[in-house]
N, C-alpha and C positions, 0 to 999 in steps of 0.2 A: 590588725588586719592582713599584714604581709605574712604572718605565721601562718595563716590559713592556706598558703600557698605552698606547694612542694619546691623541692629544690630541681632545676637551678632558676625557677622563676622567683622564689623568694629572694635570694641575693641579687636577681636582676632589678626587682622591684626598688629592694632597698638603696641600690646604686643609683637609681632614675630619681628616687627621693630625694637623695643627697644633691642631685643636680638640678632639683626644681622641676622636673618632667613627670612626674607622677605625684599623688597625694593620698592617703588613706582613705580620703571619701570618694575618690574614684575608683575604688576596689570593691568588687560585688561578689559575696558567695551565697550560694542557695542549694543546699544538699550537694550532689556532686559536681554541680556547674558552677564555675568561677570565671572572672574576667577583670581585666583592669585598664584603664584609659590611659593614654599616653599622649603627652605636648612634646613638640619638636624641640622647644626651648624655654628656660624658667620664664614664666608670665603670660605664656601662651595658652589659648584654650586647648583642651585636649581635641585632638582630629583623628584618632585611630584606636579600635579595640585592640588592645596590644596581646596581654596574655589572656587568651581565649580559649577555655576548657570546657565545652558544653556537657562532658559527662557522657554516660552512654544513651541518655534519653533526649533527642533533638527537642521534644516539647519542651523539657525543663531550660536547656540553653536558650531556647527562643524567649521563654518567659524572663528568664534573668536580663536577656539582652533589652527588651522592653521595658522591664523596671528600672533598670540603670539608666536608659535614656529619659525616661518619664523624670525621675529623682533629680537628674542632673541639670534637666532642663535644655539639654542640647538639642540643635536644630539639624544638624548632620553629622555624620561619622563615615569612617571606612574602616575596612576590615580586609587585612591582605592573608590569602593562602598561597605557601610557598612549596612548590613541587618538582622533582626531577622531571627532565624532559619525558614526553610521552604518557605522563600521568594527568587525572584531572580530578577537581574537587567533586564532581557529581559521583565518582566511583571510588575514589582513593581516600577522599575526606568526606564520606556521604553524611554522617552525623552532622558534622560541623556545616556542611553546606544546607542541609535541611533546616537545621536551627537559623542560621541566618536569613534564609528565604522566608522561614515561618515568620520571623521578625520583621519582615519588610526591607530587607537588604535586596539589593539586586546586582549581580556580576555584570560589570560594566566594560571592564576592559581587561586584555590579557597583555601581560609585560615579559619580554626576553629578560633574564638574570644574566648577566655576562661577567666575565672575568679574566684578567690578566695575570698572569704568573710569573714569578721569578725564572729566568732561563729561556722565557721568550724574548724574542728580539724588542728592544725598545724603540718604539717608531721614531723615526727621524724629523726632526722639525725642518720645514722647508726654508726657512729664515725669513720668509715675507713679512711677518707681523713683528711689532715691538709690543712689551706687555708693561702694563701698569697695575700695581696692587690696587684693587678696588677698594680697599680700606684708607688708602691714601687719596681717594678721589673725593670730590663733593657728592655727597649721597644721592642728592637730587641729580647728578649726572647718571650715576649707575641704575637710579630709578626710571629715569626716562629710558635708558637702554633696555632695563627688563621690560618696558612697555612696549617698545617697538619690537623686541624679540617675540613678544607674545602675538604679535598681529602674523595670522597666518600659519600659527603653531600647528602641527601635527602632533602635540602632546596632549591626550585626553583631560588630564586633569586641568591644564592650562587653559582648555578651550571652554570647559564648564565653568572655571571660577571667573573668566573674563565675560562669560555670559551672564553670570547670576550675580556676582559681586562687583564687577568692572575690572578695567584694564588696571587702574591706579592702586585698587586695594588689593588686587594679586601681585603685582609689583612690589608693594610694601610686605607684603606677608613673605614673598618670596626671598627680598632683601633681607628681612629680620631673621628668617632662617638660615641663611646662607653665611652671614657675619656671626651668627650664634654656634656655627659649627666647630668640631675641635679640628683646627688645622693651624698650620702657622700663618702669621699674619699676611705674609706675601704670598701664599698659594693661590686665594681667589684674584684672578687677574681679568683686566680687559683688555683683549688683543686689538691693536691698532695697525692701519694702514696709513703711513703718514700721521697726520693729526686727526683722522677720521676713525672713530669706535667702530669695529667689524663686527665683536661678538664677545663672548666671556667664558670662562670655564672656571669650575669651583670646585677643586679636589678638597676632600677632608681627610680625617686620619684613616680611613681605610677605602675610600670609593671616590669615583668622579660624581659629585653630588648633583652637578648642573652643566649643562653646555648649551649654548644657543649663537646664533649668528643673526644679524638684522635681515629683514625682507630684501633689501636692496642689494645684499653682497651674497644671498644665497645662490646656489648652483656653481660656485667659482672654487670649490674645495677648502674653503676656509675652515670649516668644521674639522677637517683633518689636520690643520695646522693647531687648531685650539686642543684638539684630543692629544696630539703629539705632546704638547707642550704639557699638559696635566698630568698625562701618564709618565712622562720623564721626570716631572716633578717628585712625584711619588715614589718612582723607581730609585732615583737618586737619594731620596729620604729613607731608602731600605726596606720600604714594603715589599713583603714576598707575593701579596695578593693584592689587585686592586678590583673591587667590585664595581658594577654599573648595572643600569638599565634603562630601558626604553621600551615604548610601546610597540608590540607586535606590527601594528600598523604604520609606525614610524620608520620605514624602509631607508630613508636616508641617513638616519642617525644609527641604525641598527648595521648598515653596510659598514658605515665608518669606524664602529668599534670593530667589527669584524676584521677589517683591513689594518687596524692597529695591532693586531695581534690578541684580541680577546676571544673566547670563546663561549659559547652557550652551555651554562651548569643548569639551568632549570627554568622554570615557568612560574610568573607571580600572577595569581589571579584576584583582582581587586574588586571588593563590593562596596556598594554604596547604600546609605541609608539617608533618607532628607525627610524632616518633618513636613506635614502636609501643608 
């Protein structure tokens, strides 16, 4: 099935298959339209329409989306369109946008795509927090922390998942995702003020995958401490570029990234489909 995708998608799919993140039965082709589903880690259900090319006809792309969702029996799915600043899917990816909406997808959130580049000053750590690798902690402690962080979150995905699946299930999914990321074991850390956990930051091999502060410690600037630690971790590991993202409406986190030397490099438009 991968042979029906052009390069570089074919090689990317083969690599994802080797990692357990996609399967031939998650790949669909019909005429010039093609798509593949992708899971964040081996053993997880697919969560995103990854290699989606609707071809020149949005109706054909929509039909393929509907068929693939029906045949896999999935009850929710998302798809991201990434564009340079100032561009919009409605105009600049019109066929893809029309195919998605015709298949029942709704664009629910716009995200900032951010990047720190080597040559930019590495943010200084204030020294207020001490850090413990999350993998060395009792998983129950980290799960509890993730549930606490989800309370009052400004992140769209977190709010939706907590409302529909519950905070415990959302925390478990997030924990499994973060510990399965490509990263050194001590990169994903929990920041402590004395003996009390304040928040966590999870860098992976190319990005700041997750950052969060518990509700009672918000407004005290600890997101800057955590972000400085995560950025410095990856900069000292030799990364030339560090990616990050946050919802446009999440102003506190966006401002923290900008103050840490990250710059906006694009916008990500996230579409969601949910079974009736």
